[in-house]
VEXMI-246588 format. One record per residue: residue number from 1; residue in one letter; x, y, z of N, C-alpha, C in turn. Coordinates in Angstrom, 1 decimal. Atoms other than C-alpha are relative to their C-alpha. Example, Ala and Ser with C-alpha at 12.3 -4.5 7.8 and 13.67 -1.06 7.14 Angstrom:
REM VEXMI-246588
ATOM   k r n.east n.north   n.up ca.east ca.north  ca.up c.east c.north   c.up
ATOM   1 A    0.9    -1.2    0.0    12.3     -4.5    7.8    0.9     1.2    0.0
ATOM   2 S   -0.9    -1.1    0.0    13.7     -1.1    7.1   -0.8     1.1    0.8
//
This chain:
REM VEXMI-246588
ATOM   k r n.east n.north   n.up ca.east ca.north  ca.up c.east c.north   c.up
ATOM   1 M    0.8    -1.2    0.0     0.0      0.0    0.0    0.9     1.3    0.0
ATOM   2 F   -0.8    -1.2   -0.1     2.9      2.3    0.6    1.1     0.0   -1.1
ATOM   3 E   -1.2     0.2    0.9     5.2      1.2   -2.3    0.0     1.1   -1.1
ATOM   4 M   -0.2    -1.0    1.0     6.5      3.4   -5.1   -1.0    -0.2   -1.1
ATOM   5 S    0.9     0.0    1.1     4.1      4.3   -7.9    0.6     1.0   -1.0
ATOM   6 E   -0.5    -1.1    0.9     4.3      6.7  -10.8    0.0     1.3    0.7
ATOM   7 Q   -0.1    -1.2   -0.8     3.7      9.4   -8.2    1.4     0.1    0.7
ATOM   8 K   -1.2    -0.3   -0.7     6.7     11.0   -6.6    0.0    -0.4    1.4
ATOM   9 A    0.0     0.3   -1.4     7.8      9.7   -3.2    0.3     1.2    0.8
ATOM  10 A   -0.3    -1.1   -0.9     7.6     12.3   -0.5    1.0    -0.5    1.1
ATOM  11 V   -0.9     0.5   -1.1     9.2     10.0    2.2    0.3    -1.5   -0.4
ATOM  12 E   -0.4     1.4    0.1    11.2      6.8    1.8    0.8    -0.4    1.2
ATOM  13 V   -0.7     0.5   -1.3    12.2      4.8    4.9    0.6    -1.4   -0.4
ATOM  14 V   -0.8     1.2    0.4    14.9      2.2    4.3    0.8    -0.6    1.2
ATOM  15 G   -0.7     0.7   -1.0    16.0     -0.3    6.9    0.2     0.7    1.3
ATOM  16 L   -0.1    -0.9   -1.1    15.3      2.1    9.7   -0.1    -0.8    1.3
ATOM  17 T    0.0     0.8   -1.3    16.3      0.7   13.1    0.5     1.0    1.1
ATOM  18 K   -0.4    -0.8   -1.2    16.6      2.4   16.5    0.1    -0.9    1.2
ATOM  19 K   -0.3     0.8   -1.2    18.2      0.7   19.5    0.5     1.0    1.1
ATOM  20 V   -0.5    -0.8   -1.1    18.9      2.2   22.9    0.5    -1.0    1.1
ATOM  21 F   -0.5     0.8   -1.1    20.7      0.9   26.0   -0.6     0.5    1.3
ATOM  22 D    0.4    -0.3   -1.3    19.3      0.8   29.5    0.5    -1.0    1.0
ATOM  23 A   -0.5     0.8   -1.0    19.9     -1.0   32.7   -0.1    -1.5   -0.3
ATOM  24 G    0.2     1.4    0.3    18.6     -4.2   31.2    0.7    -0.4   -1.3
ATOM  25 G   -0.7     0.3    1.2    20.8     -4.0   28.1   -0.5     0.7   -1.2
ATOM  26 E    0.5    -0.6    1.3    20.0     -3.3   24.5   -1.5    -0.2   -0.2
ATOM  27 L    1.4     0.0    0.3    16.4     -2.4   23.6   -0.2     0.5   -1.4
ATOM  28 T    0.3    -0.4    1.4    15.2     -2.3   20.0   -1.4     0.7    0.0
ATOM  29 I    1.2    -0.8    0.1    12.6      0.5   19.6   -0.7    -0.1   -1.3
ATOM  30 L    0.5     0.2    1.4    12.2      0.2   15.8    1.0    -1.0   -0.6
ATOM  31 D   -0.8     1.0    0.6    13.4     -2.8   13.8   -0.3    -0.2   -1.5
ATOM  32 D   -0.1     0.1    1.5    14.2     -2.6   10.1   -1.3     0.4   -0.7
ATOM  33 M    1.2    -0.5    0.6    11.3     -0.4    9.0    0.3     0.4   -1.5
ATOM  34 N   -0.1    -0.3    1.4    10.8     -0.1    5.2   -1.4     0.4   -0.5
ATOM  35 F    1.3    -0.4    0.7     8.0      1.9    3.5    0.2     1.3   -0.7
ATOM  36 T   -0.1    -1.3    0.8     7.4      4.7    1.0   -1.4     0.6    0.1
ATOM  37 V    1.2    -0.8    0.0     4.8      7.4    1.2    0.0     0.9   -1.2
ATOM  38 R    0.1    -0.8    1.2     3.7      9.0   -2.0   -0.4     1.5    0.3
ATOM  39 A    0.3    -1.5   -0.1     3.5     12.8   -2.4   -1.5     0.2   -0.1
ATOM  40 G    1.4    -0.4    0.0     0.1     14.2   -1.6   -1.0    -0.9    0.6
ATOM  41 T    0.9     0.9   -0.7    -1.3     11.3    0.3    0.0     0.2    1.5
ATOM  42 T    0.1     0.0   -1.4    -2.2     10.7    3.9    0.3    -1.3    0.6
ATOM  43 L   -0.3     1.2   -0.6    -0.8      8.1    6.2   -0.2     0.1    1.5
ATOM  44 A    0.1     0.1   -1.5    -1.8      7.1    9.8    0.9    -1.0    0.5
ATOM  45 I   -0.8     0.9   -0.7     0.7      5.5   12.0   -0.7    -0.4    1.4
ATOM  46 V    0.8     0.4   -1.2    -1.1      3.4   14.7    0.8    -1.1    0.7
ATOM  47 G   -0.6     1.0   -0.8    -0.2      1.0   17.4   -0.1     0.3    1.5
ATOM  48 A    0.2    -0.1   -1.5    -0.3      0.4   21.2    1.1     0.9    0.5
ATOM  49 S   -1.0    -0.8   -0.7     1.6      2.6   23.6    1.3    -0.7    0.1
ATOM  50 G   -1.3     0.7   -0.1     5.3      1.8   23.4    0.4    -0.7   -1.3
ATOM  51 S   -0.3     0.8    1.2     5.1      0.4   19.9    1.0     0.7   -0.9
ATOM  52 G   -1.0    -0.7    0.8     7.5      3.0   18.5   -0.5     1.1   -0.9
ATOM  53 K    0.6    -1.0    0.9     5.1      5.5   16.8    0.7     1.3    0.1
ATOM  54 S   -0.6    -1.3   -0.1     6.5      8.7   18.2    1.5     0.0   -0.3
ATOM  55 T   -1.4     0.2    0.4    10.1      7.4   17.8    0.1     0.1   -1.5
ATOM  56 L    0.0     0.0    1.4     9.4      6.8   14.2   -0.2     1.4   -0.6
ATOM  57 L    0.3    -1.4    0.5     7.9     10.3   13.7    1.2     0.9    0.2
ATOM  58 G   -1.2    -0.8   -0.3    11.0     11.8   15.4    1.1    -0.3   -1.0
ATOM  59 L   -1.1     0.4    1.0    13.3      9.9   13.0   -0.4     0.6   -1.4
ATOM  60 L    0.4    -0.6    1.3    11.2     11.0   10.0    0.3     1.4   -0.1
ATOM  61 A   -0.3    -1.5    0.0    11.8     14.6   11.0    1.5     0.3    0.2
ATOM  62 G   -1.4    -0.3   -0.2    15.5     14.1   11.6    0.3     0.6    1.4
ATOM  63 L   -0.2    -0.6   -1.4    15.0     15.1   15.3    0.8    -1.0    0.9
ATOM  64 D   -0.7     1.0   -0.7    16.6     11.8   16.4    0.9    -0.7   -1.1
ATOM  65 L   -0.9     0.7    0.9    19.4      9.6   14.8   -0.3    -1.5    0.1
ATOM  66 P    0.3     1.4    0.0    18.8      6.0   13.8    1.3    -0.8    0.4
ATOM  67 S   -1.2     0.9   -0.2    21.1      3.1   14.8    0.4    -0.5   -1.4
ATOM  68 S   -0.4     0.4    1.4    21.0      2.0   11.1   -1.2     0.4   -0.9
ATOM  69 G    1.0    -0.3    0.9    19.0      2.7    8.0   -0.1     1.5   -0.2
ATOM  70 T    0.1    -1.5    0.2    17.9      6.1    6.7   -1.4     0.3   -0.4
ATOM  71 V    1.3    -0.6    0.4    15.0      8.4    5.7    0.4     0.9   -1.1
ATOM  72 R   -0.2    -0.9    1.1    14.8     10.2    2.4   -1.3     0.8   -0.1
ATOM  73 I    1.1    -1.0    0.1    12.6     13.3    2.2    0.2     0.7   -1.3
ATOM  74 D   -0.1    -0.6    1.4    11.9     14.5   -1.4    1.4    -0.4   -0.6
ATOM  75 G   -1.2     0.5    0.6    14.9     12.3   -2.4    1.3     0.3    0.7
ATOM  76 I   -1.2    -0.4   -0.8    17.3     13.8    0.2    0.2    -1.0    1.2
ATOM  77 D   -0.4     0.8   -1.2    19.0     11.4    2.6    0.3     0.9    1.2
ATOM  78 I   -0.1    -1.1   -1.0    18.4     13.4    5.7    1.1    -0.3    1.0
ATOM  79 F   -1.0     0.3   -1.0    21.0     11.5    7.8    1.4     0.1   -0.6
ATOM  80 S   -1.2    -0.4    0.6    23.7     12.4    5.3    0.3     1.5    0.2
ATOM  81 L   -0.2    -1.4   -0.2    23.2     16.0    6.3    0.5     0.2    1.4
ATOM  82 T   -0.4    -0.4   -1.3    24.7     17.8    9.3   -1.2     0.4    0.8
ATOM  83 E    1.1    -0.4   -0.8    22.5     18.8   12.2   -0.6     1.3   -0.5
ATOM  84 D    0.5    -1.3    0.5    22.3     22.3   10.8   -0.7    -0.2   -1.4
ATOM  85 G    0.6     0.3    1.2    21.5     20.8    7.4   -1.4    -0.6    0.2
ATOM  86 R    1.3     0.6   -0.3    18.6     18.8    8.9   -1.0     1.1    0.4
ATOM  87 A    0.9    -1.1   -0.4    17.3     21.9   10.6   -0.5     0.9   -1.1
ATOM  88 G    0.3    -0.8    1.2    17.4     23.8    7.3   -1.1    -0.8   -0.8
ATOM  89 L    1.0     0.8    0.8    15.5     20.9    5.6   -1.4     0.1    0.7
ATOM  90 R    1.3    -0.1   -0.7    12.8     20.9    8.3   -0.6     1.4   -0.2
ATOM  91 N    0.5    -1.4    0.2    12.4     24.7    7.9   -0.6     0.1   -1.4
ATOM  92 A    0.4    -0.1    1.4    12.0     24.3    4.2   -1.1    -0.9   -0.4
ATOM  93 K    0.9     1.0    0.6    10.0     21.2    3.8   -1.0    -0.6    1.0
ATOM  94 L    0.8     0.6   -1.0     8.3     20.2    7.1   -0.9     1.0    0.8
ATOM  95 G    0.8    -0.7   -1.0     5.4     21.4    9.2   -0.3    -1.0    1.1
ATOM  96 F    0.2     0.9   -1.1     4.7     20.0   12.7   -1.3     0.4    0.8
ATOM  97 V    1.1    -0.2   -1.0     1.6     19.6   14.9    0.1    -1.0    1.1
ATOM  98 F   -0.3     0.8   -1.2     2.1     18.3   18.4   -1.2    -0.1    0.9
ATOM  99 Q    1.0     0.1   -1.0    -0.2     17.0   21.1    0.0     1.1    1.0
ATOM 100 S   -0.1    -1.1   -1.0     1.1     19.6   23.5    0.1     1.4   -0.6
ATOM 101 F    0.1    -1.2    0.7     0.8     22.4   21.0    1.4     0.6   -0.3
ATOM 102 Q   -1.4    -0.6    0.2     4.5     23.6   21.5    0.0     1.4   -0.5
ATOM 103 L    0.0    -1.4    0.2     3.6     27.2   21.3    1.0     0.7    0.9
ATOM 104 L   -0.9    -0.7   -0.9     6.1     29.7   22.7   -0.8     1.0    0.9
ATOM 105 A    0.9    -0.7   -0.9     4.5     31.2   25.8    0.2     1.5    0.0
ATOM 106 H   -0.3    -1.4    0.0     6.2     34.6   25.4   -0.4     0.7   -1.3
ATOM 107 L    0.4    -0.6    1.3     4.9     35.1   21.9   -1.6    -0.1   -0.1
ATOM 108 N    1.4     0.0    0.2     1.3     36.0   21.0   -0.3    -0.9   -1.2
ATOM 109 A    0.4     0.9    1.1    -0.7     34.0   18.4    0.7     0.4   -1.4
ATOM 110 L   -0.6    -0.4    1.2     0.5     36.1   15.5    1.5    -0.2   -0.1
ATOM 111 E   -1.4     0.2    0.0     4.1     36.0   16.5    0.4    -1.5    0.0
ATOM 112 N   -0.3     1.4    0.1     4.0     32.2   17.0   -0.1    -0.5   -1.4
ATOM 113 V    0.2     0.4    1.3     2.7     31.8   13.5    1.0     0.6   -1.0
ATOM 114 M   -1.0    -0.7    0.8     5.1     34.3   12.0    1.4    -0.7    0.1
ATOM 115 L   -1.3     0.5   -0.3     8.1     32.4   13.5    0.6    -0.8   -1.1
ATOM 116 P   -0.7     0.7    1.0     8.8     29.8   10.8    0.2     0.8   -1.3
ATOM 117 L   -0.2    -0.9    1.2     8.4     32.5    8.1    1.2     0.9    0.3
ATOM 118 E   -1.2    -0.9   -0.4    10.9     34.8   10.0    1.3    -0.8   -0.1
ATOM 119 L   -1.3     0.8    0.0    13.4     31.9   10.3    0.5    -0.1   -1.4
ATOM 120 R   -0.5     0.1    1.4    13.6     31.8    6.5   -0.1     1.4   -0.7
ATOM 121 A   -0.1    -1.3    0.5    13.5     35.6    6.2   -1.0     0.4   -1.0
ATOM 122 D    1.1    -0.3    0.9    10.1     35.9    4.5   -0.4     1.4    0.3
ATOM 123 A    0.3    -1.4   -0.2     9.4     39.5    3.9   -1.5     0.3    0.3
ATOM 124 G    1.5    -0.2   -0.2     5.6     39.0    4.0   -0.5    -0.8    1.2
ATOM 125 A    0.3     0.9   -1.2     5.7     37.1    7.4   -1.3     0.4    0.7
ATOM 126 R    1.1    -0.5   -0.8     3.2     39.3    9.2   -1.3    -0.2   -0.8
ATOM 127 E    1.2     0.1    0.8     0.6     39.4    6.4   -0.4    -1.5   -0.2
ATOM 128 K    0.4     1.5    0.2     0.8     35.6    5.7   -0.5    -0.6    1.3
ATOM 129 A    0.4     0.5   -1.3     0.6     34.8    9.4   -1.4     0.4    0.4
ATOM 130 S    1.3    -0.6   -0.4    -2.4     37.1    9.9   -1.1    -0.7   -0.9
ATOM 131 A    1.0     0.6    0.9    -4.2     35.6    6.8   -0.2    -1.5    0.4
ATOM 132 M    0.1     1.4   -0.4    -3.5     32.0    8.1   -0.8    -0.1    1.3
ATOM 133 L    0.8     0.0   -1.2    -4.9     32.8   11.5   -1.5     0.3   -0.3
ATOM 134 D    1.4    -0.2    0.5    -8.0     34.2    9.8   -0.6    -1.2   -0.6
ATOM 135 R    0.5     1.2    0.6    -8.3     31.0    7.9   -0.4    -1.0    1.0
ATOM 136 V    0.4     1.0   -1.0    -8.4     28.9   11.1   -1.0     0.6    1.0
ATOM 137 G    1.1    -0.6   -0.8   -11.0     31.3   12.6    0.5     0.8    1.2
ATOM 138 L   -0.6    -0.6   -1.2    -8.7     33.2   15.0    0.4     1.5   -0.3
ATOM 139 S   -0.4    -1.4    0.4    -8.6     36.7   13.4   -0.2     1.0    1.2
ATOM 140 A    0.3    -0.9   -1.2    -9.9     38.2   16.7    1.0    -0.3    1.1
ATOM 141 R   -0.9     0.4   -1.1    -7.1     36.5   18.7    1.5     0.2   -0.3
ATOM 142 L   -1.4    -0.2    0.4    -3.9     37.7   17.0    0.9     0.4    1.1
ATOM 143 K   -0.9    -0.5   -1.0    -2.5     39.4   20.0   -0.2    -0.7    1.3
ATOM 144 H    0.2     0.7   -1.2    -3.6     36.9   22.6    1.2    -1.0    0.2
ATOM 145 Y   -1.1     0.9   -0.3    -0.9     34.8   24.3   -0.6    -1.4    0.3
ATOM 146 P    0.5     1.3   -0.2    -1.2     31.0   24.7   -0.7    -0.2    1.3
ATOM 147 R    0.6     0.2   -1.3    -2.1     31.2   28.4   -1.4     0.5    0.1
ATOM 148 T    1.3    -0.5    0.0    -5.2     33.1   27.6   -0.9    -0.7   -1.0
ATOM 149 M    0.7     0.7    1.1    -6.4     30.7   24.9   -0.4    -1.4    0.5
ATOM 150 S    0.4     1.4   -0.3    -8.3     27.4   25.2    0.9    -1.0   -0.7
ATOM 151 G   -0.7     1.0    0.6    -6.8     24.1   24.2   -0.2     0.0   -1.5
ATOM 152 G    0.4     0.1    1.4    -8.7     24.1   20.9    0.6     1.2   -0.8
ATOM 153 E   -0.6    -1.2    0.7    -7.6     27.7   20.1    1.5    -0.2   -0.1
ATOM 154 Q   -1.4     0.2    0.1    -4.0     26.8   20.9    0.4    -0.9   -1.1
ATOM 155 Q   -0.3     1.0    1.0    -4.1     23.8   18.6   -0.3     0.6   -1.4
ATOM 156 R    0.2    -0.7    1.3    -5.6     26.0   15.8    1.2     0.9   -0.3
ATOM 157 V   -1.2    -0.8    0.2    -2.7     28.4   16.3    1.2    -0.9   -0.5
ATOM 158 A   -1.0     0.9    0.4    -0.4     25.4   16.0   -0.2    -0.5   -1.5
ATOM 159 L    0.3     0.4    1.3    -2.1     24.3   12.8    0.3     1.2   -1.0
ATOM 160 A   -0.4    -1.1    0.8    -1.7     27.8   11.4    1.5     0.1   -0.2
ATOM 161 R   -1.5    -0.1    0.1     2.0     27.8   12.2    0.5    -1.1   -0.9
ATOM 162 A   -0.5     1.2    0.8     2.4     24.3   10.6   -0.2     0.3   -1.5
ATOM 163 F    0.3    -0.1    1.5     0.7     25.3    7.3    0.4     1.3   -0.6
ATOM 164 V   -0.2    -1.4    0.5     1.7     29.0    7.0    1.1     0.0   -1.0
ATOM 165 S   -1.2     0.0    0.9     5.0     28.2    5.2   -0.2    -1.0   -1.2
ATOM 166 E    0.4     0.9    1.1     3.2     25.8    2.8    1.0    -1.2   -0.1
ATOM 167 P   -0.9     1.1    0.1     5.4     22.8    3.6   -0.5    -1.2   -0.8
ATOM 168 P    0.5     1.1    0.7     5.2     19.8    1.3   -0.3    -1.2    0.9
ATOM 169 L    0.2     1.2   -0.9     5.2     17.4    4.3   -0.4     0.5    1.4
ATOM 170 L    0.5    -0.3   -1.3     3.2     17.7    7.5    0.1    -1.2    0.9
ATOM 171 L   -0.1     1.1   -1.0     3.9     15.5   10.6   -0.8     0.4    1.2
ATOM 172 A    0.9    -0.3   -1.1     1.3     15.3   13.3    0.1    -1.1    1.1
ATOM 173 D   -0.1     1.0   -1.1     1.8     13.5   16.7   -1.1     0.2    1.0
ATOM 174 E    1.2     0.0   -0.9    -1.5     12.8   18.5   -0.5     1.4    0.1
ATOM 175 P    0.4    -1.4   -0.1    -2.8     16.3   17.6   -1.3     0.2    0.8
ATOM 176 T    1.2    -0.2   -0.8    -6.1     15.7   19.5    0.2    -0.5    1.4
ATOM 177 G   -0.1     0.7   -1.3    -4.6     14.0   22.6   -0.2     0.9    1.2
ATOM 178 S    0.2    -0.9   -1.1    -4.9     17.1   24.8   -1.4     0.6   -0.1
ATOM 179 L    1.2    -0.7    0.2    -8.4     18.0   23.6   -1.2    -0.9    0.3
ATOM 180 D    1.2     0.8   -0.1   -12.0     16.9   24.4   -0.5    -0.4   -1.3
ATOM 181 A    0.4     0.6    1.2   -13.8     14.9   21.8   -0.5     1.0   -1.0
ATOM 182 A    0.6    -0.9    1.0   -15.8     17.7   20.2    1.0     0.9   -0.6
ATOM 183 T   -1.0    -0.9    0.4   -12.9     20.1   20.1    1.0    -0.7   -0.9
ATOM 184 G   -1.0     0.8    0.8   -10.6     17.3   18.8   -0.5    -0.2   -1.4
ATOM 185 K    0.6     0.3    1.4   -13.0     16.5   15.9    0.1     1.3   -0.8
ATOM 186 A   -0.1    -1.3    0.8   -13.1     20.2   14.9    1.4     0.2   -0.5
ATOM 187 V   -1.4    -0.2    0.4    -9.3     20.4   14.9    0.4    -1.0   -1.1
ATOM 188 I   -0.3     1.0    1.0    -9.0     17.2   12.9   -0.6     0.3   -1.4
ATOM 189 D    0.7    -0.4    1.2   -11.6     18.3   10.4    0.8     1.2   -0.7
ATOM 190 L   -0.7    -1.2    0.5    -9.7     21.6   10.0    1.4    -0.4   -0.6
ATOM 191 M   -1.3     0.4    0.5    -6.3     19.9    9.6   -0.1    -0.7   -1.3
ATOM 192 F    0.1     0.7    1.3    -7.5     17.6    6.8   -0.5     0.9   -1.1
ATOM 193 E    0.5    -1.0    1.0    -9.3     20.5    5.1    1.2     0.8   -0.5
ATOM 194 L   -1.2    -0.8    0.4    -6.1     22.6    5.1    0.9    -0.9   -0.8
ATOM 195 N   -0.9     0.8    0.7    -4.1     19.6    4.0   -0.5    -0.2   -1.5
ATOM 196 R    0.5     0.2    1.4    -6.4     19.0    1.0    0.2     1.3   -0.8
ATOM 197 E   -0.1    -1.3    0.7    -6.3     22.7    0.1    1.4     0.2   -0.6
ATOM 198 R   -1.4    -0.3    0.4    -2.5     22.7   -0.1    0.7    -1.2   -0.6
ATOM 199 G   -0.5     1.2    0.7    -2.0     19.2   -1.5    1.3    -0.5    0.6
ATOM 200 S   -1.3     0.5   -0.7     0.7     18.4    1.1   -0.2    -1.5    0.4
ATOM 201 T    0.0     1.4   -0.5     1.6     14.9    2.4   -0.1     0.1    1.5
ATOM 202 L    0.3     0.0   -1.5     0.3     14.2    5.9    0.4    -1.4    0.5
ATOM 203 I   -0.3     1.2   -0.7     1.8     11.6    8.2   -0.4     0.3    1.5
ATOM 204 L    0.7    -0.3   -1.3    -0.2     11.3   11.4    0.1    -1.2    1.0
ATOM 205 V    0.0     1.0   -1.0     0.4      9.4   14.6   -1.2     0.1    0.8
ATOM 206 T    1.2     0.0   -0.8    -2.8      8.5   16.4   -0.3    -1.3    0.6
ATOM 207 H    0.5     1.2   -0.6    -4.4      6.0   18.7   -1.5    -0.2   -0.3
ATOM 208 D    1.5     0.0    0.2    -7.9      6.8   17.5   -0.3    -0.6   -1.4
ATOM 209 P    0.3     0.7    1.2    -9.1      4.4   14.8   -0.9     0.9   -1.0
ATOM 210 A    0.9    -0.9    0.8   -11.7      7.0   13.6    0.9     1.0   -0.8
ATOM 211 I   -0.9    -1.0    0.7    -8.9      9.5   12.8    0.8    -0.8   -1.0
ATOM 212 A   -0.8     0.8    1.0    -6.8      6.8   11.2   -0.8    -0.3   -1.2
ATOM 213 G    0.8     0.4    1.1    -9.7      5.9    9.0   -0.2     1.2   -1.0
ATOM 214 L    0.0    -1.1    0.9    -9.6      9.4    7.5    1.2     0.0   -0.9
ATOM 215 C   -1.2     0.0    0.9    -6.2      8.7    6.0   -0.1    -1.0   -1.1
ATOM 216 A    0.0     0.9    1.1    -5.6      7.0    2.7    0.6    -1.4    0.3
ATOM 217 S   -0.7     1.2   -0.4    -3.3      4.4    4.3    0.3    -0.1    1.5
ATOM 218 T   -0.3     0.2   -1.4    -2.5      3.0    7.7    1.2    -0.9    0.2
ATOM 219 L   -1.1     0.9   -0.3     0.8      1.6    9.0   -0.1    -0.3    1.5
ATOM 220 T    0.1     0.4   -1.4     0.5     -0.4   12.2    1.3    -0.6    0.5
ATOM 221 L   -1.2     0.4   -0.7     3.4     -0.9   14.6   -0.4    -0.9    1.2
ATOM 222 A    0.1     0.9   -1.3     3.8     -3.6   17.3    1.4    -0.3    0.4
ATOM 223 A   -1.3     0.3   -0.5     6.9     -3.8   19.4    1.1     0.4   -1.0
ATOM 224 G   -1.1    -0.6    0.9     8.9     -1.7   16.9    0.0    -0.6   -1.4
ATOM 225 K    0.1     0.6    1.3     7.9     -3.8   13.9   -1.3     0.4   -0.8
ATOM 226 R    1.2    -0.2    0.8     5.5     -3.1   11.0   -0.8    -1.2   -0.2
ATOM 227 L    0.8     1.2    0.3     2.6     -5.4   10.8   -0.6     0.1   -1.4
ATOM 228 G    0.6     0.1    1.4     1.2     -6.5    7.4    1.0     0.4   -1.1
//
């Protein structure tokens, strides 16, 4: 379901393995993962707690280093890059949505959304960020700080930040995990709507089968291995 087709590959995972050492010795978190995600599609990564979902997402983003294997994003072997090179690639090609929002408390909503644009010296950062916040229904909250916003509002700011730079790849880690059911559904609906509008590739970690069912494909992990 994830193999190469005539469509361009957004992400290629080749022999990806992650091992760590603890008091009990060597522990394999991910074991020889291989799959390809086509550009413009949506993939849900599911599995029980401790199955390696978030570790896999961190490796896809180049935020962690594998024990062996690699990840190619848009044909680029991300682990052949330096740490600064991977940071540059993330800024150019990736957007992130986290369970815990990861907004900067000392910045207001507009400033949080402007940040990825400012990091790449975008001259239209303020206008683009303002338009994106309007798109997610927060035009009246531009100057509000995270502490004054509800969880749903904070996650909509996080969505605006993730999409504002129009990244070709979006990674989301349990984006509704901190929200009640109704708010979570609204956020998921908005995320998929934005993703369709922009034609980006979405890789989503979730424990919710209903959310996974919204994706074109599902990858199931168990004890660090891919099932099926």
